[in-house]
N, C-alpha and C positions, 0 to 999 in steps of 0.2 A: 940470464935466466936459463937454467938447464932444461932441456926438453927430452924427457925419457920415453922416447917413442917405442912402445914394445908390442903394440897391437892389442894391449889390454890395459889401457891407461885409466887411472882415476881421474875423473873430470869434476868430482865434487863429492861432498859427504853430508849426510844428514845424521847428526849426533844427538843421542837421547841419554842423558846422564843422571844418575841419582845423586842426591846431596851427600856431603860428608858426615863424619861423627858429630853427633850432637848430644846436648843434655837430654835427660828423660822428660817425657811429657805425657799427658793423658789425652786419650781419644774415646769417645763414646763407642761402646761395642756394636751398636746398631747403626747409628748414623755417620760415625766416623768424624764427628765434630771434634776439632782438636783445641788443646790449649796452647799457650805460648812456650817456646823453648829457645835455645840459642846454640849456635854452632860452637864447637870447641877448636883450640889450636891444632889438635890432631885432625879434625875434619877439614880445616883450611888447608893443611898440608896435604891431605889425601887428594883433595880437589886440584891442588896446584900441581902435584905430581902427575895426576891424570892429563892435565892440560899440556904439561911438558911432553908427555909420551905421545899425545896427539900431534904436537908440533913436530917432533921427531919423525913421525910417520908421514904426515901430510903436508907440512910446509918446509921440510928439508929438501932442497933442490936435488940432492944426491940420493934420496930415498927412492926405492922402486914403487912406492905408493905416493909419491909426491903428486899432489893436485895440479894437473896441467893447467897453465894459465894463471895459477894463484900467485899472489905476492909472496916471495920466499921469506922465511923467518928472519933473514939478514936485513930486511927492509921494514919500514914503518907499516902499522896497521893499515889495511885499505878497507875503509867502512862500506864500500860499494859491493864488496864480495862477501859480506857476513850479515846473518841474521842471528841474533841471540835473544832468547826469551827465557824467562824464569817464573815459576810458579810462586806467587807471593801471598798465597792464602794458607795452604796446608803447611803445618809445622813452622808457623811464623815466617821469619825472614831467614831461616836457615838454608832454604833452597836458593833464595836470591843471593845470599852471602856466598854459598858454594859456587854459584855461577861466576861471581866476580873473581873469586880465587882461580877457577878453572881458566877463564879467559886470560888471567895474568900469566899462567903458564904456557898458554898458546902464544900470547904476545907479550913477553916480559919486557922490563926496561930496556931501552936501546940507547947507545951513545950516539946515535944518528940525529937526536934531538937536541944537539948543542949548536949554537949559534954565536957568531962573533960580531960585536957591535962595532960601530964606526970609530969608537974611541979605543979600540984594541981589547976590550974586555970580552972574555969567553963566558957565555951564560949557558947552563945546562938546566933542563926542566927539573922540577922536584922529584925527589926520590930516584935520582940519577937517571932520569929518562923514562919515568913511569908513563905507560901509554893508557890513555882513557878509552876503554872499550864500551861501547853502548850496549847496555843489556835492557830489553823491555821488561818492566814488571807486569806480569799478567795478575791483575786484581780479581779477586773471587767474585765481587759482585758486578764485575764489568765484561767478564770473559769466561765462558765454561770450558775452554778448549783444554786446559791443563788439569781441571778438577771437575770432571764430568760427574763423579759419583757423589759429590757433596750436595746437600739440600735436595736430593732426589727421592721423593716418596716411594716411587716404585722399586728403586734399588734398595731402600730399607726394607720394603715389604719382602723383597726376595730374600733378603738376610733373614729375616723372621722366619720365612719358610724353611730355609736351610737349617736354622737352629732347632726347628721342630720336626726335621726329617728323621727317618729311622736310621740312616747311616749316621748322623750326628749324635743321636742318643746311643747308639751302639758304641760308638767311639768314646763317648763320655764315660760310659759304663766300663769299658776295657781299660781305660787309663785313670780311673778314679783312684786306685791305690797310690799312684804316682802323685796325682793332685793333692791327695791328703798329706804327703810329706813336704809340700812347699810352704804352707803358712808361715814357718818361723823365719823364711828368707824373703817375705814379700811386704814387709812393713804395713800389715793390716789390709792388704788388698784382697778382694773377694776372689777365691780360687775355684773357679769353674772353667769348663772348657771353652764356654762362650767368651770369656775373658782373656783367653790365651793369646790374642792378637798382639800386635807390636807394642801397643801402649800400656797394656795391662801387666801380664805376667812375664812374657819372654823379654819385651823390651826393657822392662825394669831390671830383670836378671842380666841382660846383656849389657846395659848401661853401667850397672854397678860393677860387673865384671872387668870392665875397662877402666873405670875411673875410681873404684873403691877397693883399696888394697885388702882392708879387713874381710869385706864381702868376699872377694876373690879367693881368699885363702880358706874361708869357711865352707863355701859352696862345693859339694861334691862335683867333680867335672862332669859326671854322667848326667846330672841334673840339667845343666845347660844344654847338652845335647839332646836330652829327651824333650826339653821345652822348645828347642829350635824345630824339632821334627813336628811336633804338635802345632806350632805357629805357622811353618810352611803349609801344613795341611789344611789348617784353618783358613789362612788368607788366600790360598789359591782357589778353594772353593767359593769364596766370596767374591773375587775378582776374576772369575772365569764363567763360562756357560757352556751348555752342550751345543749351542748354535752360534755362529759368528755374531748375529745380530741380537742376541739375547741381552737381556738388561744387566747381566752379571759382567759383561764386556764393555759397560759404558765408559769406563775409564779411558779405553783406547778408542772407542767410537768418536768421542769428541776431539780427540788428538789427530785422528786420521787425516781430516782435511788439511791440516798444516803441514803434516808429514808429506802427503802427496803433492801439496803445492810446492814444498821445497824441492821434491824430486823433479817436478815439472820445470821449475825456474832453472835448476841446475842443467837440465838437458837443453833448456832453450838458451844458447849462447848469447842471445841479445840482452838477457837480464845481467849477465856478469856475476851472478851468484855462485859461489864455490863452497860455502860452509852454512849450513843451517843447524843451529843448536838449541836444544829444548832441555831445561834442567826441571826436574820433576821428583816426586816421591818414588817409593817402591811400587805403589799400586798399579799405575799403567802398565808397568812391565809385565806384570802377571797376566793382564788382559791381552797385551801384546804377544806374549809367548803362546798363549791359549789360541789366538786367531791365526797366527802364523804357522801352527803345527809343530813347533820346535820342542813341546812337551811330549806330544803324542808319538813323534818319531824318535824319542830318546836323546836327542841331541842336547837337551837340558832338562834337569830334574824339576819337578813341581817345588817351587820355593821362592822366598823373598830373597831379592838380589842384595848384596852387601853394600855398605857405604861405598860411594864413589864407583859404583858399577856403571857400565856404559854399553850401549848398543850403537854401532856405526853402520849405517847403510852407505857403503861405497857405491857410487854410481860410476860404472866403468864403460868405456868405449872399446869395444872389440873390433879386431879386423875382420872377423868372420861374419859380422852383422852390422847393418846400418843402425840398428836400434841399440841404445845403451842397455846395459844390465845392471841389476842390483846384487851386491854381494854383502850379506850380513855377517858383521863382526861382533864378538862380544867379549867383555872382560869383566869378571866378577870381582871388582874391587881389588883388595890387596891379595885376594886367593890366587889371582892370575898375574903372572909377570907382565904378559902382553895380550893382545887380542888374539882370538881364534875364530876361525870360520865356522858359521853355524848353517847347515842346510835347512831350508824352509820346504814344508809340504802343505801348504794351505789349500783350501778347496779350489779347484781349477789348475792346480800346479803339481805335477808329479815328482818334481825335484830331480829330474834326470840330467839336467845340464851340468857339465864338468864344473866342479868346483862349487856347486850349489848356486851358480849365478841364475837369476830370474830376470827375464825381459821386463823392461819398465811398464810396459803396457799391460802385461800379464798381472803384475802386482796391483796396478791402479784398477783394472777391470775386476779384479777379485775383491777388492776392498772399498770402492766407491759405493756399492749398494747398502753398506752398513754404516757409512759415515753419518754423523750428525753435524749438519753444516751451519746452522744458525741456532741462536739462543731460543727463538720461538719454537723451533723443531725440538729442541732439548726440553723446553717447558711441557710440551705436549706429550713426549715419550715419558717423561718422568712423573707426569700428573702434578706438576708443580704450578700453582696458580698465583703465589705472592712473592716469594723470595727471588733474588737475583733478576730483578726487573721483569719478572713474568706477568705481573699484574698489568703493567703498562702495555706490555707487548701483546698480551692476549686481548686486552681492550681495544687496541689499535687495529689488530687483525679482524676482531668481530665488526668494528666500524667499517673498515675497508671492504669487507666481504658482503655488508648489507646492501641489497638491491632493492629499488623501488621501480617495479616494471608496470604499474598500472597506468602511467602517463607515457605515450611514445615520444621520442625525440621531436617529432613535428608538433604534436599537441603541447609538449613543453615550450616550444617556441612561441605558439600563439598565446599560451598562458602567460608567458613572460611578457609579451607585448601588451596584453590586456591589463596586467598588473601595473606595468609601466605608465599607461594611459590614466588608470585610477589614481595612482600615486601623484602624477603630475596635477591632475584635476584638484585633488584634495589639497596638495601644497599650495596651488595658486589660490584656492579658496581661503586657505589660512592666511596667506599674505594679503589678500584683499581685506579680509576681516580685521587685520592688524594695522591696515593703513599703508602697508609697504607698497601696495600696487593699487592704483585707483582705476576706476572704470567709467564709462559713459562718455558720449560724444561731446557734451558741453564742457567736460573737464579740461584743464590745461595743466601742463607740467612746467614748473620753472626751475631753473638751475638752482641747486642749493647753494647758499652762500658759504664762503670759506669759513671754517671754525670747527668746533668739537663735533657737530653732528656729522659733518662730511668725514672727519678722521674717524670717528666711530664706526661709520659704515664702512670705510676702507679697510679698517682692521679686522671687522667681522668677515668681509669678503676674504681677506687673506688668511684668516684663520680657517675658514671653510675650505679654502683652496689647499692649504697645507695639510689639513685632515685628508681631503680627497686624494692628495698625491701619496699619502701613505700606503705602503704595500699591504697593510693589514686591512685597509677598507676596500671592499669591492667597488669597481668604478660604477656599477649599476646601482649603488646604494642610494637611499634617499639623501644622505648627506652630501653626495656628489652632485645630485640634482640641484639641491639648494645652493651649492657653490655655482652652478651654472646661473641660476636666477640671480644671485648676487652681482654677478658680472653683466647680465643681460638687462636687467630691469633698471628703469629710471629712478632717481632718487626720490624719496617721499617728499610731499609738499609740506612745509612747515606752516 
């Protein structure tokens, strides 16, 4: 393994990548609830090529960006060094399928998976050594990290406010003449600025321009350019906010904990993590660009990233500082041949370090205050009470936070002892009444004969004992007290 010690070595990367080309699909203009769609062969190829580029940069031992300590591309995939996650909610399985294609570009089939049997036969794994790379499927109803914007009432209300704002209404008036020319190309879709987002007007035009030759020839080129401009403006205003912790940035607020955790694990050499990869839609990118300041400082324009676009946060160890630094790299799909460095100027960071590198602690300290770390926290911020498990979580938190302070701990102890005495007396009284326990000095007990009655009593005692031993039954319960009586009391007289 080559060790490129240069005083500014990459020790790990956090990768965030958009899915590849897909078929068209529909999203609600307010809630962004989506219908199903499917990845295309072009989309698979885009993701595979992105993975191959990442491999050449970070897993090629002769590359200046080779991740120090990583398993080189000439060797088999090392599962202890990689975490890969993919959004399995938004846009159907397009994002997950994209992740599978990307990791195949990073770790393609290898002839190292050939083995020779004792009888002299050489066996190669299927597909010429296809490597099985584990990718975690992040389900919508189980995890909010990659889709914090979905099913969020406060986010939806924020969208409604934007659609009713003066700026939005002015924009619609200004571009109404252009919108009036679009109906012949939109297959009956409603033509309003509110519907200009990816799944209504621009997305339909973009997908048809890629896959429908007749549509491509008939659509005036300027129309797609104009529609893209409006879609970029529309979506950036939806998925950004004037303050980092604003509800418009929720798409990245839920992702930040995993991004930060990935950075921390990479800097902690004992974890062995080298690559943390998240496959997502375009939406969190807009929020990410907003909070990291790359829009305001002019490094990137307001807009939707292309298919197979990616941000890579390189974690680098420098010779001038004991603390690793972060360098942001960006590639806008096929528009860029390779990655380019993007300087960040987020709150608390002036961007003065050479190369735009940011100390890891500066990045973490800036964004930890706006992270959404749990689903319950997300439920409260979104004002969601039923969906995505919120009903159970809120009920559980309410129960856990309920306090009964009218009885002190000491008083509770006496109360518990008194109740125990009362219960014991009542139980003994019941047993006397049933004839299980006899009283009086003149009464004598005799051993029960062998037979069914003895067997029945033993079975009952064992049943009570089994119930008492169950973890679901408190040891102080009446059931457990009866268990003691069954073992302690003499047999009834026949």
